[in-house]
C-alpha positions as CSV (number, residue, x, y, z in Angstrom):
1,M,-13.2,-3.7,38.0
2,A,-12.9,-6.9,40.0
3,A,-10.2,-9.4,38.9
4,K,-11.4,-12.6,37.4
5,K,-11.5,-15.3,40.1
6,P,-9.3,-18.3,39.2
7,S,-11.2,-21.5,38.5
8,P,-11.4,-24.0,41.4
9,P,-9.1,-27.0,41.0
10,G,-10.5,-29.6,38.7
11,T,-12.8,-27.2,36.9
12,S,-10.4,-25.9,34.2
13,Q,-11.6,-26.2,30.6
14,R,-10.9,-29.7,29.3
15,R,-9.5,-30.5,25.9
16,R,-12.2,-31.3,23.4
17,Y,-11.8,-34.8,22.0
18,A,-13.2,-36.2,18.7
19,P,-16.4,-38.2,19.3
20,R,-16.0,-41.9,19.3
21,L,-16.8,-43.6,16.0
22,P,-17.1,-47.3,15.0
23,R,-13.8,-48.5,13.8
24,D,-14.8,-48.8,10.1
25,Q,-16.0,-45.2,10.1
26,R,-12.9,-44.0,11.9
27,R,-10.8,-45.8,9.3
28,D,-12.5,-44.1,6.4
29,Q,-12.3,-40.8,8.1
30,L,-8.5,-41.1,8.4
31,L,-8.1,-42.3,4.9
32,D,-10.2,-39.4,3.6
33,A,-7.9,-37.0,5.6
34,A,-4.8,-38.6,4.1
35,L,-6.3,-38.4,0.6
36,S,-7.1,-34.7,1.1
37,L,-3.5,-34.0,2.3
38,I,-1.9,-35.7,-0.7
39,A,-4.2,-33.9,-3.1
40,E,-3.4,-30.5,-1.5
41,Q,0.3,-30.8,-0.8
42,G,1.7,-34.1,-2.2
43,Y,3.0,-37.1,-0.5
44,E,5.9,-35.3,1.2
45,S,3.4,-33.5,3.5
46,V,1.8,-36.7,4.8
47,S,2.6,-37.8,8.3
48,M,0.6,-39.5,11.1
49,E,0.5,-36.2,13.0
50,G,-0.7,-34.3,9.9
51,I,-3.4,-36.8,9.3
52,A,-4.5,-36.6,12.9
53,R,-4.7,-32.8,12.7
54,K,-6.6,-33.0,9.4
55,A,-9.1,-35.5,10.9
56,G,-9.5,-33.6,14.2
57,V,-8.2,-36.5,16.3
58,T,-5.2,-37.2,18.4
59,K,-2.2,-39.0,17.0
60,P,-2.7,-42.1,19.2
61,V,-6.1,-42.5,17.5
62,V,-4.4,-42.8,14.1
63,Y,-1.9,-45.3,15.4
64,D,-4.7,-47.3,17.0
65,V,-6.3,-47.9,13.6
66,F,-3.1,-48.0,11.5
67,G,0.2,-49.3,12.9
68,S,2.3,-47.2,10.6
69,L,2.2,-44.6,7.8
70,A,3.1,-47.4,5.4
71,D,0.0,-49.4,6.5
72,L,-2.2,-46.4,6.1
73,L,-1.0,-45.5,2.6
74,E,-1.3,-49.2,1.5
75,A,-4.9,-49.2,2.8
76,L,-5.7,-45.9,1.0
77,L,-4.3,-47.1,-2.3
78,E,-6.2,-50.4,-2.1
79,R,-9.4,-48.6,-1.3
80,E,-9.1,-46.0,-4.1
81,E,-8.0,-48.7,-6.7
82,E,-11.1,-50.7,-5.9
83,R,-13.4,-47.7,-6.1
84,A,-11.8,-46.5,-9.4
85,L,-12.2,-49.8,-11.1
86,A,-15.8,-50.1,-10.0
87,Q,-16.5,-46.6,-11.2
88,L,-15.0,-47.3,-14.6
89,A,-16.9,-50.6,-15.0
90,E,-20.1,-48.7,-14.3
91,L,-19.5,-45.8,-16.7
92,M,-17.7,-47.6,-19.6
93,P,-20.0,-48.1,-22.6
94,T,-20.9,-51.6,-23.7
95,P,-20.3,-52.1,-27.4
96,V,-23.1,-53.6,-29.5
97,A,-22.7,-55.4,-32.8
98,D,-23.6,-52.5,-35.2
99,A,-22.0,-49.7,-33.2
100,D,-19.5,-47.4,-34.8
101,P,-16.2,-48.3,-33.2
102,A,-14.8,-44.8,-33.4
103,E,-17.8,-43.4,-31.5
104,V,-17.6,-46.2,-28.9
105,L,-13.9,-45.4,-28.3
106,V,-14.7,-41.7,-27.9
107,D,-17.5,-42.5,-25.6
108,G,-15.1,-44.7,-23.6
109,L,-12.6,-41.8,-23.2
110,D,-15.5,-39.5,-22.2
111,A,-16.6,-42.0,-19.5
112,F,-13.0,-42.1,-18.3
113,L,-12.8,-38.3,-18.0
114,R,-16.2,-38.1,-16.3
115,A,-15.0,-40.6,-13.7
116,I,-12.0,-38.3,-13.1
117,E,-14.3,-35.3,-12.7
118,T,-16.4,-37.0,-10.0
119,R,-13.5,-37.9,-7.8
120,P,-10.5,-35.8,-8.7
121,E,-8.6,-36.2,-5.5
122,A,-8.7,-40.0,-5.7
123,W,-7.7,-40.2,-9.4
124,R,-4.8,-37.9,-8.7
125,L,-3.2,-40.8,-6.8
126,S,-3.3,-43.1,-9.9
127,L,-2.4,-40.5,-12.5
128,M,0.4,-38.7,-10.7
129,P,3.7,-39.2,-12.5
130,L,5.6,-42.1,-11.0
131,E,8.7,-39.9,-10.3
132,A,6.4,-37.9,-7.9
133,Q,5.5,-41.0,-6.0
134,P,7.5,-42.0,-2.9
135,G,9.1,-45.5,-3.0
136,I,6.7,-46.7,-0.4
137,V,3.7,-46.4,-2.8
138,R,5.3,-46.5,-6.3
139,E,4.9,-50.3,-6.7
140,H,1.3,-50.2,-5.7
141,V,0.5,-47.2,-8.0
142,E,2.1,-49.0,-10.9
143,R,-0.1,-52.0,-10.2
144,D,-3.1,-49.7,-9.9
145,R,-2.3,-48.1,-13.3
146,T,-1.9,-51.5,-14.9
147,A,-5.4,-52.5,-13.6
148,I,-6.9,-49.3,-15.0
149,A,-5.2,-50.0,-18.4
150,Q,-6.5,-53.5,-18.4
151,Q,-10.0,-52.3,-17.9
152,L,-9.6,-49.8,-20.7
153,E,-8.0,-52.4,-22.9
154,S,-11.1,-54.5,-23.6
155,I,-13.0,-51.6,-25.2
156,V,-9.9,-50.3,-27.0
157,R,-9.0,-53.7,-28.5
158,W,-12.6,-54.2,-29.6
159,G,-12.7,-50.8,-31.3
160,V,-9.3,-51.2,-33.0
161,Q,-10.3,-54.6,-34.4
162,R,-13.6,-53.2,-35.7
163,L,-11.9,-50.3,-37.4
164,E,-9.9,-52.8,-39.5
165,V,-6.9,-50.5,-39.6
166,P,-4.0,-51.5,-41.9
167,I,-1.5,-51.9,-39.0
168,S,0.3,-55.1,-38.4
169,D,1.0,-54.6,-34.6
170,V,-2.5,-54.2,-33.2
171,E,-1.2,-54.9,-29.7
172,L,1.1,-51.9,-29.9
173,L,-1.6,-49.7,-31.2
174,V,-3.9,-50.7,-28.3
175,E,-1.1,-49.9,-25.8
176,T,-0.5,-46.5,-27.5
177,I,-4.2,-45.5,-27.3
178,I,-4.3,-46.5,-23.6
179,V,-1.2,-44.4,-22.9
180,L,-2.8,-41.5,-24.7
181,A,-6.0,-41.9,-22.7
182,I,-4.2,-41.9,-19.4
183,E,-2.2,-38.8,-20.5
184,A,-5.5,-37.1,-21.5
185,G,-6.9,-37.9,-18.1
186,R,-3.9,-36.4,-16.4
187,Q,-4.1,-33.2,-18.5
188,H,-7.9,-32.9,-17.8
189,L,-7.3,-33.4,-14.1
190,N,-4.5,-30.8,-13.9
191,R,-5.8,-28.2,-16.4
192,P,-9.5,-28.8,-17.0
193,D,-10.0,-25.3,-18.3
194,R,-7.5,-25.9,-21.1
195,Y,-8.2,-29.5,-21.7
196,P,-12.0,-29.9,-21.2
197,R,-13.7,-33.2,-22.1
198,E,-15.2,-31.7,-25.3
199,R,-11.8,-30.8,-26.7
200,L,-10.2,-34.1,-25.9
201,A,-13.2,-36.0,-27.3
202,A,-13.1,-34.0,-30.5
203,F,-9.3,-34.6,-30.9
204,T,-9.7,-38.3,-30.3
205,S,-12.5,-38.5,-32.9
206,S,-10.5,-36.8,-35.6
207,L,-7.5,-38.9,-34.7
208,L,-9.5,-42.2,-35.1
209,E,-11.0,-41.0,-38.4
210,G,-7.5,-40.3,-39.6
211,V,-6.4,-43.8,-38.7
212,R,-9.4,-45.3,-40.3
C-alpha cells in the first residue's frame, strides 16, 4: 500500500474560524455562552477562555467585544435584569376593584413561577444565594433582587390592604410575603418535581386564608 503523500506547502488544513457576526449578535452570543456556563457549573467556572470555547470562537474575539470578564458579567446581569423585569410586568395580573385579593396574590405568585419556568438559566442568576455569588457581581445581584421585589410589592401591598388583616405593621407583612415568594421561586427552580407550581399555589392560598 502506497504511503500517503505529504501535502504540498501551503495546502495543509486550516483552522476553522467562527463566521463573522454583527457586533450586537456576537455580543448576545457571548453573553448566552456565559449564562449557560454559570447555570451549569457556577461562577467559579467562568473565564474568558471558557466563554470563547463555549461560543466556538477564539479568546481574542471575546476580548474584542468585552475588555474584561468583569465587563462581560456586568453586561450579562444588566441584560438579564432588564429581561426579567419586562417578563414580570407582562405576566403579573392586574387587580380589578371587585377581585378577591387572596386569588390575585396567588395568581401573582403563579405568574412569578411561570416566568422562572420559561427562562430558568437567567432566573438562576437573580435567585442564587448571595453567598454563592462572587464579589464582582454580588452588589449587582442585590440591586437586581431589590428591583424584582419592588415589582412584586405593588400587587402584594394591594392584596394585603384589601385583605384588611388585623396586623399593625403592614410594611413588614409585605416584606415577609415577598421574601417567601422569592424563596418559593428558588425552591421551584432547584427542585421543580418536589415544589411544583400547584403545590406552592395551594400552600399560599391556605396561608392567606389563615391570615384573613
